[in-house]
C-alpha positions in Angstrom: -0.2 -0.3 0.2 2.5 2.4 1.0 4.3 1.7 -2.8 1.3 2.1 -4.2 1.1 5.3 -2.5 4.6 6.6 -3.5 3.8 5.5 -7.3 0.9 8.0 -7.4 3.1 10.5 -6.0 5.7 9.6 -8.9 2.7 9.8 -11.4 1.6 13.1 -10.1 5.3 14.7 -10.8 5.1 13.4 -14.4 1.6 14.2 -15.2 2.2 17.9 -13.7 5.1 18.2 -16.3 3.3 16.7 -19.5 0.0 17.6 -18.9 0.4 21.2 -17.3 2.1 21.8 -20.6 -0.7 20.8 -22.9 -3.0 22.8 -20.8 -0.9 25.7 -21.3 -0.5 24.8 -25.1 -4.4 24.9 -25.6 -4.8 28.0 -22.9 -6.3 30.0 -26.1 -8.7 27.4 -26.9 -9.8 26.5 -23.8 -10.2 29.7 -21.9 -12.2 28.7 -19.2 -8.9 27.0 -17.8 -7.4 29.4 -15.4 -4.8 28.5 -12.6 -5.5 31.4 -10.6 -8.1 30.5 -8.4 -6.7 27.2 -7.3 -6.3 26.5 -3.9 -3.1 24.3 -3.1 -4.8 23.0 0.0 -7.6 21.9 -2.2 -5.1 20.2 -4.5 -3.8 18.2 -1.9 -7.4 17.2 -0.7 -8.0 15.9 -3.9 -4.8 14.0 -4.4 -5.2 12.9 -1.1 -8.8 11.5 -1.9 -7.3 9.7 -5.0 -5.0 7.7 -3.2 -7.3 6.7 -0.5 -9.7 5.5 -3.2 -7.2 3.7 -4.9 -6.0 2.0 -2.0 -9.7 1.2 -0.7 -10.6 -0.4 -4.0 -7.1 -2.1 -4.7 -7.8 -3.7 -1.1 -11.2 -4.7 -2.0 -9.9 -6.1 -5.5 -7.6 -8.7 -3.5 -4.5 -6.8 -4.5 -2.9 -7.0 -1.4 -3.3 -10.4 -0.7 -0.6 -12.9 -1.2 0.6 -13.1 -4.7 0.6 -17.0 -4.4 -3.6 -16.7 -4.4 -3.7 -14.4 -7.7 -2.4 -15.2 -11.1 -0.1 -12.3 -13.0 -2.8 -11.8 -15.5 -5.7 -11.6 -12.9 -3.5 -9.0 -10.8 -2.6 -6.9 -13.7 -6.6 -6.9 -14.8 -7.4 -5.6 -11.5 -4.8 -3.2 -11.4 -6.2 -1.3 -14.0 -9.8 -1.8 -12.6 -9.2 -0.3 -9.4 -6.8 2.7 -10.9 -9.9 3.8 -13.5 -12.4 3.3 -10.8 -10.4 5.4 -8.5 -9.8 7.8 -11.3 -14.0 8.1 -11.5 -14.8 8.6 -7.9 -11.7 11.5 -8.4 -13.8 13.2 -11.4 -17.2 12.3 -9.0 -15.3 14.5 -6.4 -14.1 16.9 -8.8 -17.8 17.2 -10.2 -19.6 17.7 -6.8 -17.4 20.2 -5.4 -17.1 21.9 -8.4 -13.6 21.8 -9.1 -13.6 23.4 -12.3 -9.8 25.0 -11.9 -8.4 21.7 -11.7 -6.3 21.2 -15.1 -8.7 17.7 -16.7 -5.1 17.2 -18.6 -3.5 16.4 -15.1 -6.5 14.2 -13.9 -6.2 12.1 -17.6 -2.2 11.8 -17.0 -2.8 11.3 -13.5 -4.9 8.4 -14.1 -3.3 6.8 -16.9 0.6 7.4 -15.8 -0.6 6.0 -12.2 -2.0 2.8 -13.9 1.0 2.4 -16.1 3.3 2.6 -12.9 1.7 0.3 -10.8 1.4 -2.3 -13.6 5.1 -1.8 -13.8 5.4 -2.4 -10.3 3.6 -5.3 -9.6 5.2 -7.1 -12.6 8.6 -6.3 -11.4 8.0 -7.2 -7.7 6.3 -10.2 -8.9 9.3 -11.2 -11.0 11.9 -10.4 -8.2 9.6 -12.4 -5.5 9.5 -15.1 -8.1 13.5 -15.2 -8.2 13.8 -15.3 -4.6 11.8 -18.2 -4.4 13.8 -20.1 -6.8 16.9 -19.3 -4.4 15.0 -20.4 -1.3 14.3 -16.9 0.1 11.3 -15.7 1.9 9.7 -19.2 1.3 7.2 -20.8 3.2 7.4 -24.3 4.6 4.3 -26.5 4.7 2.6 -29.9 6.0 0.1 -31.7 4.6 -2.3 -33.4 7.1 -3.4 -36.4 5.2 -2.2 -39.7 3.6 -4.7 -40.2 0.6 -4.3 -39.6 -3.0 -5.7 -36.2 -2.8 -2.8 -35.4 -0.1 -0.3 -36.9 -2.5 -1.6 -35.0 -5.6 -1.3 -31.7 -3.6 2.1 -32.1 -2.5 3.1 -33.0 -6.4 1.5 -30.0 -7.6 3.2 -27.3 -4.7 6.6 -29.2 -5.7 5.9 -28.8 -9.0 5.0 -24.9 -8.9 8.1 -23.1 -7.6 6.2 -19.6 -8.0 3.6 -20.5 -5.4 6.6 -19.7 -2.4 6.4 -23.2 -0.7 8.6 -25.4 1.0 6.9 -28.8 0.9 8.3 -30.4 4.2 6.4 -33.7 4.7 3.3 -35.3 5.8 1.4 -35.4 8.9 -0.8 -38.4 8.9 -4.1 -38.4 11.5 -3.1 -42.4 12.8 0.0 -43.2 15.1 0.1 -46.3 13.2 2.6 -47.4 10.3 3.2 -45.0 7.3 0.3 -45.5 4.9 1.1 -46.7 1.5 0.2 -43.2 -0.2 2.9 -41.3 1.7 6.3 -41.9 0.7 8.3 -43.2 3.7 11.1 -40.4 3.9 8.1 -37.6 3.6 6.4 -38.6 6.3 7.2 -36.7 9.5 5.3 -38.4 12.1 1.3 -38.2 13.6 -0.7 -35.6 14.2 -0.1 -35.6 17.9 3.5 -34.9 17.2 2.5 -31.5 15.5 4.0 -29.4 17.6 7.3 -31.1 17.7 7.3 -31.2 13.9 6.6 -27.3 13.6 9.2 -26.1 15.6 11.9 -28.6 14.3 11.1 -27.9 10.4 9.7 -24.2 10.9 6.6 -24.9 9.7 4.4 -21.7 9.1 1.2 -23.4 6.7 -0.8 -26.7 7.6 -3.2 -27.9 4.8 -5.9 -30.3 6.2 -6.1 -32.6 3.0 -8.3 -36.1 4.5 -11.4 -36.1 6.1 -10.8 -36.2 10.1 -13.1 -35.9 13.2 -14.4 -32.8 15.1 -12.0 -33.2 17.5 -8.8 -33.7 15.8 -10.0 -30.6 13.9 -10.0 -28.6 17.2 -7.0 -30.1 18.2 -5.2 -28.8 15.3 -6.7 -25.3 15.8 -5.7 -25.0 19.4 -1.8 -26.2 18.1 -2.0 -23.7 15.5 -3.1 -20.8 17.8 -0.6 -21.7 20.0 2.3 -22.3 17.5 1.2 -19.3 15.3 0.4 -21.4 12.1 -1.9 -20.6 9.1 -4.3 -23.9 8.8 -6.3 -24.4 5.5 -8.9 -27.6 4.9 -9.6 -28.5 1.3 -13.4 -27.9 0.8 -16.1 -30.8 0.9 -14.0 -32.7 3.5 -15.2 -30.4 6.6 -18.2 -28.9 6.1 -18.9 -28.2 9.6 -16.4 -25.7 9.4 -16.3 -24.4 6.3 -20.0 -23.7 5.5 -20.0 -20.4 3.7 -16.7 -19.6 3.7 -14.8 -17.8 1.1 -13.0 -20.1 -1.2 -8.9 -19.4 -2.0 -6.8 -21.1 -4.0 -3.5 -22.9 -3.6 -2.4 -23.1 -6.8 -5.2 -24.7 -8.6 -6.4 -26.5 -5.3 -9.5 -24.6 -3.6 -8.9 -24.2 -0.1 -10.6 -22.8 3.1 -8.8 -20.9 5.7 -9.4 -21.7 9.3 -6.8 -19.5 10.8 -4.2 -17.3 10.1 -1.2 -16.1 11.9 -0.8 -12.8 13.7 1.7 -11.4 11.8 3.2 -7.9 12.7 3.7 -6.9 9.0 4.2 -3.2 9.7 6.6 -3.4 12.4 8.6 -6.1 10.7 8.5 -3.5 7.5 9.9 -0.8 9.8 12.6 -3.4 11.2 14.0 -3.6 7.7 14.2 -0.4 6.6 15.7 0.7 9.9 18.4 -2.2 9.3 18.9 -1.4 6.2 19.1 2.5 7.1 21.6 1.5 10.0 23.9 -0.7 8.5 24.2 1.7 5.3 25.3 4.4 7.5 27.2 2.1 9.8 29.6 0.6 6.7 29.7 4.5 5.3 31.1 5.8 8.4 33.0 2.8 9.8 35.1 2.7 6.4 38.0 4.2 7.2 37.9 2.4 10.8 37.6 -0.7 9.0 40.6 -0.1 6.2 43.0 0.6 9.5 41.7 -2.6 11.2 42.4 -5.0 8.2 45.9 -3.3 7.5 46.2 -4.0 11.4 44.8 -8.0 11.4 47.4 -8.1 8.6 50.2 -7.0 10.0 49.7 -8.6 13.6 49.3 -11.9 12.4 50.0 -13.8 9.1 46.7 -15.4 7.3 43.7 -13.8 6.1 42.1 -10.6 7.1 38.4 -11.8 7.6 37.1 -14.9 9.0 34.2 -16.3 7.2 32.2 -19.1 9.1 29.1 -20.4 7.9 26.2 -20.2 10.2 22.5 -21.0 10.7 20.1 -18.2 10.1 16.2 -17.8 10.2 14.4 -21.3 9.9 17.9 -22.8 9.5 19.0 -21.2 6.5 22.9 -21.6 5.9 24.7 -18.2 5.7 28.3 -17.1 5.6 29.1 -14.6 8.5 32.0 -12.2 8.1 34.1 -10.9 11.3 37.6 -9.7 11.6 40.1 -12.5 12.1 40.5 -12.6 16.2 42.4 -15.9 16.4 45.7 -17.5 15.0 44.8 -19.8 11.5 44.7 -22.9 12.9 42.4 -22.1 15.9 39.8 -24.9 14.7 42.1 -27.5 14.8 43.2 -26.5 18.5 39.6 -26.5 19.9 39.7 -29.8 20.4 42.7 -29.7 22.7 41.2 -26.7 24.6 37.6 -28.4 25.0 38.1 -29.0 28.5 38.9 -25.8 29.5 35.7 -24.8 28.4 33.7 -21.9 30.9 30.4 -22.4 29.5 27.7 -24.8 29.9 26.1 -27.0 26.8 26.6 -26.6 23.5 28.7 -22.9 23.8 32.6 -22.8 23.9 34.3 -20.0 25.7 37.6 -19.3 27.1 38.3 -16.1 29.0 42.3 -16.4 28.4 41.7 -18.4 25.3 45.5 -19.4 23.8 44.3 -18.9 19.9 43.3 -15.4 20.4 45.9 -12.9 18.9 47.2 -9.8 20.7 45.1 -7.4 18.2 42.4 -10.0 18.6 41.5 -9.1 22.3 41.1 -5.7 21.6 39.0 -6.1 19.1 37.0 -8.5 20.8 36.7 -6.2 24.1 35.2 -3.2 21.8 33.5 -5.5 19.7 34.6 -4.4 16.5 35.7 -7.7 15.2 31.8 -8.2 14.4 32.2 -4.7 12.2 32.1 -6.6 8.7 28.7 -8.7 9.9 27.0 -5.0 8.7 27.2 -6.1 5.0 25.1 -9.2 6.7 22.7 -6.9 7.7 22.3 -5.1 4.5 21.8 -7.9 2.6 19.3 -9.3 5.1 20.6 -12.4 6.2 21.1 -10.8 10.0 19.2 -8.0 11.6 20.7 -5.2 14.0 19.1 -6.8 17.1 18.1 -10.8 17.4 20.0 -13.8 18.8 23.2 -14.4 17.8 23.3 -17.0 14.8 24.9 -20.3 15.7 27.0 -22.9 14.0 25.7 -26.0 12.8 27.3 -28.2 15.2 25.9 -26.3 18.2 22.2 -26.6 16.2 22.8 -30.0 15.9 22.2 -30.7 19.9 19.5 -28.6 20.1 16.3 -29.6 21.9 13.1 -29.2 20.5 12.3 -25.8 22.1 15.9 -24.3 21.3 14.9 -24.0 17.8 12.6 -21.6 18.9 15.3 -18.9 18.7 15.9 -19.8 14.9 12.3 -18.6 14.0 13.4 -14.8 13.8 16.3 -13.0 11.7 19.6 -13.6 13.9 21.6 -10.2 15.0 24.5 -8.1 15.8 23.3 -7.9 19.5 20.4 -9.0 21.3 19.3 -9.8 25.0 21.8 -11.8 25.5 24.8 -9.6 25.0 23.3 -6.9 27.0 22.5 -8.4 29.9 24.3 -12.0 30.5 27.1 -12.1 28.0 29.1 -13.0 30.9 26.9 -15.6 32.3 28.2 -19.1 31.5 24.9 -21.0 31.7 23.4 -22.0 28.3 19.8 -22.5 29.9 20.1 -18.5 30.4 21.4 -18.0 26.8 18.7 -19.8 25.5 15.9 -18.2 28.0 16.9 -14.5 26.9 17.0 -15.3 23.1 13.2 -16.9 23.7 12.1 -14.0 25.6 13.2 -11.8 23.0 11.5 -13.7 20.4 8.4 -13.9 22.0 8.1 -10.5 23.3 9.7 -8.6 20.4 8.6 -5.2 19.1 10.4 -2.4 17.3 11.0 -0.1 20.5 12.6 -3.3 22.4 15.3 -3.5 19.4 15.9 0.5 19.9 16.3 0.1 23.4 18.7 -2.9 23.1 20.7 -0.8 20.3 21.2 1.9 23.0 21.8 -0.8 25.9 24.7 -2.4 23.4 26.1 1.0 22.9 26.9 1.3 26.8 28.5 -1.9 26.6 30.2 -1.4 23.9 31.7 2.1 25.3 32.7 0.2 28.4 35.0 -2.4 26.6 33.0 -5.0 28.3 32.1 -7.0 25.0 34.7 -9.6 25.0 
């Protein structure tokens, strides 16, 4: 909706450039066109009316629903209809309020250019989204509850159409017995009684019920979905007791009915991403001279690469390369096994106060968290956020219990609740508890508060 509003403003600039030129050119033929009586307040009111009606009509046409639910051709057709409808409402407002001083040429250009820009914007956005899906980005994880031929047909349909943006994780069957014959053994995740563990371990976003089941089972699934914040869909015809008069949606070519939608703070997440991009870009620009100096110092202090690049586990288990300035000797990983008995942390974490692998410069960089400056690149690219749980390594995740996967449901960050409150606490349970608390109580204002607290920790030199 914000992008559509910006598109209208851009269309207005184009319309004023060409529409006014045309109006002045024809002024001698149409002497009724005069600009001496135009009020800027009235102009702003007409523009606001056009934007508001465009957004309302677009929403009523379903243009702000997930793009998987509508085809590209249908989206373009609805965009044209919505723009023309908003243009007619603008003309109606001009007629009712006697806005004869407003250039009709500008109005005509505004509606036409807006239509073209919105169609292009949606086509480009859809193309970029499809490309991200092919790369495995921004996809939604799905499981199908059922083990009949319809379930298998739905699975094949989802897998064959990557533009839907889904990753099929497996089947959840209704009984606790053996795997039914219609479900491939390697794709059977377990029974519906194990839905909680399955959803946590595989970062499930949506559940589709594709087999008839009892009222009690539907209620049980919905209760789990509300607690786990999952979207739940059912195929119509199997559960008439809950789908009567419900609107039909489409999952590709399959009609479905929504029983529960997750409560996602979309606006707050948009602000978080914009904040990450702006802050990381500013950080990279302002710290560029410092990072250049650190890079030279690292190379002089100890032979070897300047950066330490390690594979880390990000949101929903996605693997990405995390960047840091190298603070240890080159064979640090080989020496780690010999130092395992001196680990000061509990659980899967490893930490030593006087780690012999850390270089002299590395101790200084760690003290003021300067070694993590290159991770601003990860933030800018969207692999990390300014605030969030620290990204773990794969060997740590392999030892997680089911509840620990909760911390991987959000984008990892440069700093977080654990970093500012209990970084020196050796307890793994405390580490997990604070990260889980952050995930469950996240807000944009909490991020701002943690960033301010992080600044104090860095300035005090307690970041090591």
